[in-house]
PyMOL CGO cylinders between C-alpha atoms (Angstrom):
from pymol import cmd
from pymol.cgo import CYLINDER

trace = [
    CYLINDER, -27.55, -177.97, 55.34, -24.39, -177.98, 55.78, 0.3, 1, 1, 1, 1, 1, 1,
    CYLINDER, -24.39, -177.98, 55.78, -22.67, -180.51, 58.95, 0.3, 1, 1, 1, 1, 1, 1,
    CYLINDER, -22.67, -180.51, 58.95, -20.22, -179.29, 61.76, 0.3, 1, 1, 1, 1, 1, 1,
    CYLINDER, -20.22, -179.29, 61.76, -16.31, -177.99, 60.97, 0.3, 1, 1, 1, 1, 1, 1,
    CYLINDER, -16.31, -177.99, 60.97, -13.92, -179.42, 62.67, 0.3, 1, 1, 1, 1, 1, 1,
    CYLINDER, -13.92, -179.42, 62.67, -13.57, -175.62, 63.87, 0.3, 1, 1, 1, 1, 1, 1,
    CYLINDER, -13.57, -175.62, 63.87, -16.83, -175.77, 65.16, 0.3, 1, 1, 1, 1, 1, 1,
    CYLINDER, -16.83, -175.77, 65.16, -18.25, -172.31, 63.11, 0.3, 1, 1, 1, 1, 1, 1,
    CYLINDER, -18.25, -172.31, 63.11, -20.80, -172.04, 61.67, 0.3, 1, 1, 1, 1, 1, 1,
    CYLINDER, -20.80, -172.04, 61.67, -21.16, -170.89, 57.76, 0.3, 1, 1, 1, 1, 1, 1,
    CYLINDER, -21.16, -170.89, 57.76, -22.86, -168.13, 57.19, 0.3, 1, 1, 1, 1, 1, 1,
    CYLINDER, -22.86, -168.13, 57.19, -23.65, -166.73, 53.99, 0.3, 1, 1, 1, 1, 1, 1,
    CYLINDER, -23.65, -166.73, 53.99, -24.87, -163.76, 52.46, 0.3, 1, 1, 1, 1, 1, 1,
    CYLINDER, -24.87, -163.76, 52.46, -25.19, -162.84, 48.66, 0.3, 1, 1, 1, 1, 1, 1,
    CYLINDER, -25.19, -162.84, 48.66, -26.24, -159.54, 46.82, 0.3, 1, 1, 1, 1, 1, 1,
    CYLINDER, -26.24, -159.54, 46.82, -23.92, -157.00, 44.84, 0.3, 1, 1, 1, 1, 1, 1,
    CYLINDER, -23.92, -157.00, 44.84, -22.18, -155.19, 47.05, 0.3, 1, 1, 1, 1, 1, 1,
    CYLINDER, -22.18, -155.19, 47.05, -23.53, -151.86, 47.46, 0.3, 1, 1, 1, 1, 1, 1,
    CYLINDER, -23.53, -151.86, 47.46, -25.47, -149.66, 49.97, 0.3, 1, 1, 1, 1, 1, 1,
    CYLINDER, -25.47, -149.66, 49.97, -28.62, -151.12, 50.01, 0.3, 1, 1, 1, 1, 1, 1,
    CYLINDER, -28.62, -151.12, 50.01, -27.79, -154.61, 50.83, 0.3, 1, 1, 1, 1, 1, 1,
    CYLINDER, -27.79, -154.61, 50.83, -26.41, -153.53, 54.20, 0.3, 1, 1, 1, 1, 1, 1,
    CYLINDER, -26.41, -153.53, 54.20, -22.99, -155.26, 54.19, 0.3, 1, 1, 1, 1, 1, 1,
    CYLINDER, -22.99, -155.26, 54.19, -22.04, -152.61, 56.46, 0.3, 1, 1, 1, 1, 1, 1,
    CYLINDER, -22.04, -152.61, 56.46, -24.93, -153.10, 58.90, 0.3, 1, 1, 1, 1, 1, 1,
    CYLINDER, -24.93, -153.10, 58.90, -23.65, -156.95, 58.86, 0.3, 1, 1, 1, 1, 1, 1,
    CYLINDER, -23.65, -156.95, 58.86, -20.43, -156.22, 59.60, 0.3, 1, 1, 1, 1, 1, 1,
    CYLINDER, -20.43, -156.22, 59.60, -21.17, -154.12, 62.58, 0.3, 1, 1, 1, 1, 1, 1,
    CYLINDER, -21.17, -154.12, 62.58, -23.59, -156.45, 64.17, 0.3, 1, 1, 1, 1, 1, 1,
    CYLINDER, -23.59, -156.45, 64.17, -21.05, -159.12, 63.83, 0.3, 1, 1, 1, 1, 1, 1,
    CYLINDER, -21.05, -159.12, 63.83, -18.12, -157.47, 65.50, 0.3, 1, 1, 1, 1, 1, 1,
    CYLINDER, -18.12, -157.47, 65.50, -20.19, -157.87, 68.68, 0.3, 1, 1, 1, 1, 1, 1,
    CYLINDER, -20.19, -157.87, 68.68, -20.52, -161.54, 67.95, 0.3, 1, 1, 1, 1, 1, 1,
    CYLINDER, -20.52, -161.54, 67.95, -16.66, -162.66, 68.19, 0.3, 1, 1, 1, 1, 1, 1,
    CYLINDER, -16.66, -162.66, 68.19, -17.53, -164.99, 71.25, 0.3, 1, 1, 1, 1, 1, 1,
    CYLINDER, -17.53, -164.99, 71.25, -19.24, -167.49, 69.12, 0.3, 1, 1, 1, 1, 1, 1,
    CYLINDER, -19.24, -167.49, 69.12, -18.42, -169.62, 66.54, 0.3, 1, 1, 1, 1, 1, 1,
    CYLINDER, -18.42, -169.62, 66.54, -19.13, -168.22, 63.39, 0.3, 1, 1, 1, 1, 1, 1,
    CYLINDER, -19.13, -168.22, 63.39, -17.65, -167.74, 59.65, 0.3, 1, 1, 1, 1, 1, 1,
    CYLINDER, -17.65, -167.74, 59.65, -19.17, -165.65, 57.19, 0.3, 1, 1, 1, 1, 1, 1,
    CYLINDER, -19.17, -165.65, 57.19, -19.01, -165.61, 52.66, 0.3, 1, 1, 1, 1, 1, 1,
    CYLINDER, -19.01, -165.61, 52.66, -20.18, -162.55, 51.48, 0.3, 1, 1, 1, 1, 1, 1,
    CYLINDER, -20.18, -162.55, 51.48, -20.52, -163.30, 47.14, 0.3, 1, 1, 1, 1, 1, 1,
    CYLINDER, -20.52, -163.30, 47.14, -21.37, -160.90, 45.24, 0.3, 1, 1, 1, 1, 1, 1,
    CYLINDER, -21.37, -160.90, 45.24, -20.28, -158.21, 42.36, 0.3, 1, 1, 1, 1, 1, 1,
    CYLINDER, -20.28, -158.21, 42.36, -18.22, -155.72, 43.98, 0.3, 1, 1, 1, 1, 1, 1,
    CYLINDER, -18.22, -155.72, 43.98, -17.27, -153.47, 40.66, 0.3, 1, 1, 1, 1, 1, 1,
    CYLINDER, -17.27, -153.47, 40.66, -20.54, -151.83, 41.14, 0.3, 1, 1, 1, 1, 1, 1,
    CYLINDER, -20.54, -151.83, 41.14, -20.07, -150.00, 43.60, 0.3, 1, 1, 1, 1, 1, 1,
    CYLINDER, -20.07, -150.00, 43.60, -16.42, -149.66, 44.15, 0.3, 1, 1, 1, 1, 1, 1,
    CYLINDER, -16.42, -149.66, 44.15, -16.46, -146.76, 46.94, 0.3, 1, 1, 1, 1, 1, 1,
    CYLINDER, -16.46, -146.76, 46.94, -19.37, -149.03, 48.32, 0.3, 1, 1, 1, 1, 1, 1,
    CYLINDER, -19.37, -149.03, 48.32, -16.80, -152.29, 48.37, 0.3, 1, 1, 1, 1, 1, 1,
    CYLINDER, -16.80, -152.29, 48.37, -13.95, -150.44, 49.88, 0.3, 1, 1, 1, 1, 1, 1,
    CYLINDER, -13.95, -150.44, 49.88, -15.97, -149.73, 52.46, 0.3, 1, 1, 1, 1, 1, 1,
    CYLINDER, -15.97, -149.73, 52.46, -16.57, -153.40, 53.20, 0.3, 1, 1, 1, 1, 1, 1,
    CYLINDER, -16.57, -153.40, 53.20, -13.08, -154.09, 52.92, 0.3, 1, 1, 1, 1, 1, 1,
    CYLINDER, -13.08, -154.09, 52.92, -12.75, -150.93, 55.93, 0.3, 1, 1, 1, 1, 1, 1,
    CYLINDER, -12.75, -150.93, 55.93, -15.30, -152.15, 57.81, 0.3, 1, 1, 1, 1, 1, 1,
    CYLINDER, -15.30, -152.15, 57.81, -13.94, -155.69, 58.04, 0.3, 1, 1, 1, 1, 1, 1,
    CYLINDER, -13.94, -155.69, 58.04, -10.12, -154.33, 59.05, 0.3, 1, 1, 1, 1, 1, 1,
    CYLINDER, -10.12, -154.33, 59.05, -11.67, -151.95, 61.01, 0.3, 1, 1, 1, 1, 1, 1,
    CYLINDER, -11.67, -151.95, 61.01, -13.47, -154.73, 62.74, 0.3, 1, 1, 1, 1, 1, 1,
    CYLINDER, -13.47, -154.73, 62.74, -10.37, -157.09, 62.86, 0.3, 1, 1, 1, 1, 1, 1,
    CYLINDER, -10.37, -157.09, 62.86, -12.75, -159.68, 61.19, 0.3, 1, 1, 1, 1, 1, 1,
    CYLINDER, -12.75, -159.68, 61.19, -10.27, -160.86, 58.09, 0.3, 1, 1, 1, 1, 1, 1,
    CYLINDER, -10.27, -160.86, 58.09, -9.68, -164.27, 59.58, 0.3, 1, 1, 1, 1, 1, 1,
    CYLINDER, -9.68, -164.27, 59.58, -13.43, -164.72, 60.04, 0.3, 1, 1, 1, 1, 1, 1,
    CYLINDER, -13.43, -164.72, 60.04, -15.17, -162.55, 56.96, 0.3, 1, 1, 1, 1, 1, 1,
    CYLINDER, -15.17, -162.55, 56.96, -14.43, -163.63, 53.24, 0.3, 1, 1, 1, 1, 1, 1,
    CYLINDER, -14.43, -163.63, 53.24, -15.94, -161.32, 50.43, 0.3, 1, 1, 1, 1, 1, 1,
    CYLINDER, -15.94, -161.32, 50.43, -15.17, -163.02, 47.75, 0.3, 1, 1, 1, 1, 1, 1,
    CYLINDER, -15.17, -163.02, 47.75, -16.74, -160.88, 44.32, 0.3, 1, 1, 1, 1, 1, 1,
    CYLINDER, -16.74, -160.88, 44.32, -18.87, -162.23, 41.85, 0.3, 1, 1, 1, 1, 1, 1,
    CYLINDER, -18.87, -162.23, 41.85, -18.48, -166.15, 42.18, 0.3, 1, 1, 1, 1, 1, 1,
    CYLINDER, -18.48, -166.15, 42.18, -19.94, -168.48, 38.98, 0.3, 1, 1, 1, 1, 1, 1,
    CYLINDER, -19.94, -168.48, 38.98, -23.27, -170.28, 39.17, 0.3, 1, 1, 1, 1, 1, 1,
    CYLINDER, -23.27, -170.28, 39.17, -21.45, -173.31, 40.06, 0.3, 1, 1, 1, 1, 1, 1,
    CYLINDER, -21.45, -173.31, 40.06, -19.81, -171.75, 42.92, 0.3, 1, 1, 1, 1, 1, 1,
    CYLINDER, -19.81, -171.75, 42.92, -22.28, -170.05, 44.47, 0.3, 1, 1, 1, 1, 1, 1,
    CYLINDER, -22.28, -170.05, 44.47, -24.47, -173.48, 44.26, 0.3, 1, 1, 1, 1, 1, 1,
    CYLINDER, -24.47, -173.48, 44.26, -21.85, -174.89, 46.47, 0.3, 1, 1, 1, 1, 1, 1,
    CYLINDER, -21.85, -174.89, 46.47, -21.43, -171.88, 49.00, 0.3, 1, 1, 1, 1, 1, 1,
    CYLINDER, -21.43, -171.88, 49.00, -25.83, -172.25, 49.56, 0.3, 1, 1, 1, 1, 1, 1,
    CYLINDER, -25.83, -172.25, 49.56, -25.29, -175.70, 49.68, 0.3, 1, 1, 1, 1, 1, 1,
    CYLINDER, -25.29, -175.70, 49.68, -22.29, -175.70, 52.54, 0.3, 1, 1, 1, 1, 1, 1,
    CYLINDER, -22.29, -175.70, 52.54, -24.38, -172.60, 54.40, 0.3, 1, 1, 1, 1, 1, 1,
    CYLINDER, -24.38, -172.60, 54.40, -25.67, -173.40, 57.85, 0.3, 1, 1, 1, 1, 1, 1,
    CYLINDER, -25.67, -173.40, 57.85, -27.29, -169.91, 57.63, 0.3, 1, 1, 1, 1, 1, 1,
    CYLINDER, -27.29, -169.91, 57.63, -28.60, -167.34, 55.21, 0.3, 1, 1, 1, 1, 1, 1,
    CYLINDER, -28.60, -167.34, 55.21, -27.97, -163.52, 56.49, 0.3, 1, 1, 1, 1, 1, 1,
    CYLINDER, -27.97, -163.52, 56.49, -28.45, -160.62, 54.49, 0.3, 1, 1, 1, 1, 1, 1,
    CYLINDER, -28.45, -160.62, 54.49, -29.10, -157.01, 56.22, 0.3, 1, 1, 1, 1, 1, 1,
    CYLINDER, -29.10, -157.01, 56.22, -30.84, -155.04, 53.22, 0.3, 1, 1, 1, 1, 1, 1,
    CYLINDER, -30.84, -155.04, 53.22, -32.22, -152.16, 53.29, 0.3, 1, 1, 1, 1, 1, 1,
    CYLINDER, -32.22, -152.16, 53.29, -34.90, -152.64, 50.88, 0.3, 1, 1, 1, 1, 1, 1,
    CYLINDER, -34.90, -152.64, 50.88, -36.21, -155.32, 48.13, 0.3, 1, 1, 1, 1, 1, 1,
    CYLINDER, -36.21, -155.32, 48.13, -38.22, -155.35, 45.63, 0.3, 1, 1, 1, 1, 1, 1,
    CYLINDER, -38.22, -155.35, 45.63, -38.45, -158.99, 45.58, 0.3, 1, 1, 1, 1, 1, 1,
    CYLINDER, -38.45, -158.99, 45.58, -35.34, -160.41, 46.97, 0.3, 1, 1, 1, 1, 1, 1,
    CYLINDER, -35.34, -160.41, 46.97, -34.02, -163.22, 45.05, 0.3, 1, 1, 1, 1, 1, 1,
    CYLINDER, -34.02, -163.22, 45.05, -31.22, -164.51, 47.07, 0.3, 1, 1, 1, 1, 1, 1,
    CYLINDER, -31.22, -164.51, 47.07, -33.06, -165.11, 50.04, 0.3, 1, 1, 1, 1, 1, 1,
    CYLINDER, -33.06, -165.11, 50.04, -35.92, -167.01, 48.00, 0.3, 1, 1, 1, 1, 1, 1,
    CYLINDER, -35.92, -167.01, 48.00, -32.61, -169.13, 46.59, 0.3, 1, 1, 1, 1, 1, 1,
    CYLINDER, -32.61, -169.13, 46.59, -31.88, -169.14, 50.46, 0.3, 1, 1, 1, 1, 1, 1,
    CYLINDER, -31.88, -169.14, 50.46, -35.27, -170.82, 51.05, 0.3, 1, 1, 1, 1, 1, 1,
    CYLINDER, -35.27, -170.82, 51.05, -34.97, -173.14, 47.93, 0.3, 1, 1, 1, 1, 1, 1,
    CYLINDER, -34.97, -173.14, 47.93, -31.74, -174.33, 49.36, 0.3, 1, 1, 1, 1, 1, 1,
    CYLINDER, -31.74, -174.33, 49.36, -33.24, -175.21, 52.90, 0.3, 1, 1, 1, 1, 1, 1,
    CYLINDER, -33.24, -175.21, 52.90, -31.65, -172.70, 54.72, 0.3, 1, 1, 1, 1, 1, 1,
    CYLINDER, -31.65, -172.70, 54.72, -32.80, -170.70, 58.04, 0.3, 1, 1, 1, 1, 1, 1,
    CYLINDER, -32.80, -170.70, 58.04, -33.13, -166.87, 57.31, 0.3, 1, 1, 1, 1, 1, 1,
    CYLINDER, -33.13, -166.87, 57.31, -32.22, -164.05, 58.77, 0.3, 1, 1, 1, 1, 1, 1,
    CYLINDER, -32.22, -164.05, 58.77, -33.01, -160.82, 57.27, 0.3, 1, 1, 1, 1, 1, 1,
    CYLINDER, -33.01, -160.82, 57.27, -34.59, -157.45, 57.50, 0.3, 1, 1, 1, 1, 1, 1,
    CYLINDER, -34.59, -157.45, 57.50, -38.49, -156.24, 56.91, 0.3, 1, 1, 1, 1, 1, 1,
    CYLINDER, -38.49, -156.24, 56.91, -37.65, -153.79, 54.34, 0.3, 1, 1, 1, 1, 1, 1,
    CYLINDER, -37.65, -153.79, 54.34, -39.55, -153.78, 51.18, 0.3, 1, 1, 1, 1, 1, 1,
    CYLINDER, -39.55, -153.78, 51.18, -40.83, -157.17, 49.85, 0.3, 1, 1, 1, 1, 1, 1,
    CYLINDER, -40.83, -157.17, 49.85, -38.59, -159.41, 51.55, 0.3, 1, 1, 1, 1, 1, 1,
    CYLINDER, -38.59, -159.41, 51.55, -41.38, -159.94, 54.41, 0.3, 1, 1, 1, 1, 1, 1,
    CYLINDER, -41.38, -159.94, 54.41, -43.54, -161.27, 51.34, 0.3, 1, 1, 1, 1, 1, 1,
    CYLINDER, -43.54, -161.27, 51.34, -40.63, -163.43, 50.31, 0.3, 1, 1, 1, 1, 1, 1,
    CYLINDER, -40.63, -163.43, 50.31, -39.68, -165.15, 52.86, 0.3, 1, 1, 1, 1, 1, 1,
    CYLINDER, -39.68, -165.15, 52.86, -42.14, -167.61, 55.06, 0.3, 1, 1, 1, 1, 1, 1,
    CYLINDER, -42.14, -167.61, 55.06, -42.27, -166.28, 58.64, 0.3, 1, 1, 1, 1, 1, 1,
    CYLINDER, -42.27, -166.28, 58.64, -41.17, -169.92, 60.36, 0.3, 1, 1, 1, 1, 1, 1,
    CYLINDER, -41.17, -169.92, 60.36, -38.10, -169.80, 58.20, 0.3, 1, 1, 1, 1, 1, 1,
    CYLINDER, -38.10, -169.80, 58.20, -36.62, -166.42, 58.98, 0.3, 1, 1, 1, 1, 1, 1,
    CYLINDER, -36.62, -166.42, 58.98, -35.91, -164.33, 61.54, 0.3, 1, 1, 1, 1, 1, 1,
    CYLINDER, -35.91, -164.33, 61.54, -36.58, -160.68, 60.25, 0.3, 1, 1, 1, 1, 1, 1,
    CYLINDER, -36.58, -160.68, 60.25, -35.54, -157.24, 61.96, 0.3, 1, 1, 1, 1, 1, 1,
    CYLINDER, -35.54, -157.24, 61.96, -35.86, -153.77, 61.04, 0.3, 1, 1, 1, 1, 1, 1,
    CYLINDER, -35.86, -153.77, 61.04, -33.38, -152.85, 58.27, 0.3, 1, 1, 1, 1, 1, 1,
    CYLINDER, -33.38, -152.85, 58.27, -29.89, -150.70, 59.58, 0.3, 1, 1, 1, 1, 1, 1,
    CYLINDER, -29.89, -150.70, 59.58, -31.03, -152.02, 63.66, 0.3, 1, 1, 1, 1, 1, 1,
    CYLINDER, -31.03, -152.02, 63.66, -27.17, -153.29, 64.27, 0.3, 1, 1, 1, 1, 1, 1,
    CYLINDER, -27.17, -153.29, 64.27, -28.71, -154.42, 67.51, 0.3, 1, 1, 1, 1, 1, 1,
    CYLINDER, -28.71, -154.42, 67.51, -31.51, -156.02, 66.35, 0.3, 1, 1, 1, 1, 1, 1,
    CYLINDER, -31.51, -156.02, 66.35, -29.59, -157.77, 63.87, 0.3, 1, 1, 1, 1, 1, 1,
    CYLINDER, -29.59, -157.77, 63.87, -26.89, -159.07, 65.94, 0.3, 1, 1, 1, 1, 1, 1,
    CYLINDER, -26.89, -159.07, 65.94, -29.52, -160.37, 68.97, 0.3, 1, 1, 1, 1, 1, 1,
    CYLINDER, -29.52, -160.37, 68.97, -31.16, -162.18, 66.02, 0.3, 1, 1, 1, 1, 1, 1,
    CYLINDER, -31.16, -162.18, 66.02, -27.60, -163.58, 64.67, 0.3, 1, 1, 1, 1, 1, 1,
    CYLINDER, -27.60, -163.58, 64.67, -26.67, -164.43, 68.17, 0.3, 1, 1, 1, 1, 1, 1,
    CYLINDER, -26.67, -164.43, 68.17, -30.00, -166.68, 68.79, 0.3, 1, 1, 1, 1, 1, 1,
    CYLINDER, -30.00, -166.68, 68.79, -29.74, -168.32, 65.58, 0.3, 1, 1, 1, 1, 1, 1,
    CYLINDER, -29.74, -168.32, 65.58, -25.93, -169.04, 65.80, 0.3, 1, 1, 1, 1, 1, 1,
    CYLINDER, -25.93, -169.04, 65.80, -26.31, -170.13, 69.41, 0.3, 1, 1, 1, 1, 1, 1,
    CYLINDER, -26.31, -170.13, 69.41, -29.47, -172.41, 68.82, 0.3, 1, 1, 1, 1, 1, 1,
    CYLINDER, -29.47, -172.41, 68.82, -28.92, -175.28, 67.32, 0.3, 1, 1, 1, 1, 1, 1,
    CYLINDER, -28.92, -175.28, 67.32, -33.07, -176.33, 67.81, 0.3, 1, 1, 1, 1, 1, 1,
    CYLINDER, -33.07, -176.33, 67.81, -33.78, -172.46, 66.15, 0.3, 1, 1, 1, 1, 1, 1,
    CYLINDER, -33.78, -172.46, 66.15, -31.71, -173.17, 63.78, 0.3, 1, 1, 1, 1, 1, 1,
    CYLINDER, -31.71, -173.17, 63.78, -33.23, -176.90, 62.74, 0.3, 1, 1, 1, 1, 1, 1,
    CYLINDER, -33.23, -176.90, 62.74, -36.79, -175.36, 62.70, 0.3, 1, 1, 1, 1, 1, 1,
    CYLINDER, -36.79, -175.36, 62.70, -35.94, -172.41, 60.60, 0.3, 1, 1, 1, 1, 1, 1,
    CYLINDER, -35.94, -172.41, 60.60, -34.39, -175.04, 57.89, 0.3, 1, 1, 1, 1, 1, 1,
    CYLINDER, -34.39, -175.04, 57.89, -36.85, -177.73, 57.80, 0.3, 1, 1, 1, 1, 1, 1,
    CYLINDER, -36.85, -177.73, 57.80, -39.51, -174.75, 57.62, 0.3, 1, 1, 1, 1, 1, 1,
    CYLINDER, -39.51, -174.75, 57.62, -38.03, -173.54, 54.85, 0.3, 1, 1, 1, 1, 1, 1,
    CYLINDER, -38.03, -173.54, 54.85, -37.36, -176.81, 53.41, 0.3, 1, 1, 1, 1, 1, 1,
    CYLINDER, -37.36, -176.81, 53.41, -41.11, -177.21, 53.65, 0.3, 1, 1, 1, 1, 1, 1,
    CYLINDER, -41.11, -177.21, 53.65, -41.67, -173.80, 51.76, 0.3, 1, 1, 1, 1, 1, 1,
    CYLINDER, -41.67, -173.80, 51.76, -38.92, -174.31, 48.90, 0.3, 1, 1, 1, 1, 1, 1,
    CYLINDER, -38.92, -174.31, 48.90, -41.26, -176.06, 46.81, 0.3, 1, 1, 1, 1, 1, 1,
    CYLINDER, -41.26, -176.06, 46.81, -44.35, -173.35, 46.73, 0.3, 1, 1, 1, 1, 1, 1,
    CYLINDER, -44.35, -173.35, 46.73, -41.63, -170.77, 45.77, 0.3, 1, 1, 1, 1, 1, 1,
    CYLINDER, -41.63, -170.77, 45.77, -42.46, -169.53, 42.54, 0.3, 1, 1, 1, 1, 1, 1,
    CYLINDER, -42.46, -169.53, 42.54, -40.24, -170.80, 39.51, 0.3, 1, 1, 1, 1, 1, 1,
    CYLINDER, -40.24, -170.80, 39.51, -38.55, -168.27, 36.64, 0.3, 1, 1, 1, 1, 1, 1,
    CYLINDER, -38.55, -168.27, 36.64, -41.11, -169.03, 34.46, 0.3, 1, 1, 1, 1, 1, 1,
    CYLINDER, -41.11, -169.03, 34.46, -44.04, -168.87, 36.45, 0.3, 1, 1, 1, 1, 1, 1,
    CYLINDER, -44.04, -168.87, 36.45, -43.08, -165.39, 37.54, 0.3, 1, 1, 1, 1, 1, 1,
    CYLINDER, -43.08, -165.39, 37.54, -42.42, -164.19, 34.02, 0.3, 1, 1, 1, 1, 1, 1,
    CYLINDER, -42.42, -164.19, 34.02, -45.97, -165.78, 32.99, 0.3, 1, 1, 1, 1, 1, 1,
    CYLINDER, -45.97, -165.78, 32.99, -47.33, -163.51, 35.71, 0.3, 1, 1, 1, 1, 1, 1,
    CYLINDER, -47.33, -163.51, 35.71, -45.01, -160.38, 34.21, 0.3, 1, 1, 1, 1, 1, 1,
    CYLINDER, -45.01, -160.38, 34.21, -45.86, -161.26, 30.58, 0.3, 1, 1, 1, 1, 1, 1,
    CYLINDER, -45.86, -161.26, 30.58, -49.73, -161.07, 31.85, 0.3, 1, 1, 1, 1, 1, 1,
    CYLINDER, -49.73, -161.07, 31.85, -49.07, -157.83, 33.99, 0.3, 1, 1, 1, 1, 1, 1,
    CYLINDER, -49.07, -157.83, 33.99, -47.59, -156.29, 31.03, 0.3, 1, 1, 1, 1, 1, 1,
    CYLINDER, -47.59, -156.29, 31.03, -50.41, -157.29, 28.63, 0.3, 1, 1, 1, 1, 1, 1,
    CYLINDER, -50.41, -157.29, 28.63, -53.15, -155.44, 30.93, 0.3, 1, 1, 1, 1, 1, 1,
    CYLINDER, -53.15, -155.44, 30.93, -51.37, -151.68, 30.33, 0.3, 1, 1, 1, 1, 1, 1,
    CYLINDER, -51.37, -151.68, 30.33, -51.02, -152.74, 26.51, 0.3, 1, 1, 1, 1, 1, 1,
]
cmd.load_cgo(trace, "trace")
């Protein structure tokens, strides 16, 4: 996990294609209520899949005057993404649904505390002691979770420690592919 910053701001990271399902509108609205806290958010994810969603994200950031606190980078290289995970203090993604939640699993693999939603397979992907989950689309609940995790260093450390313990237990790509192949064979 990253060390403290000169400006004292915690580095929040959100990873996912900029599409409505990822809930970036919910995340920006929640963060807009937390300008009294020291945070910076980096969003890494393809902005070309849904141009309207990307334009809406930019408009939300501008409307809430968060341009100096939120950087929406677009798609980044695997090397840059690994660096972003390494530099982050907290991972947050307000998805409305995930079939698995690879970005959440990556955050756990990097030992990050996670703030997410209880939508789809996310609760099955994330260890409960390494994450704080709220209802999808619930701006006040997400804001409250962010306030707690940003404001309580002991909570962040506990979530991060649980993530580091859980990381080696996550399925590898090879293991996931083997499970998928076995499932396909049963259909034949």
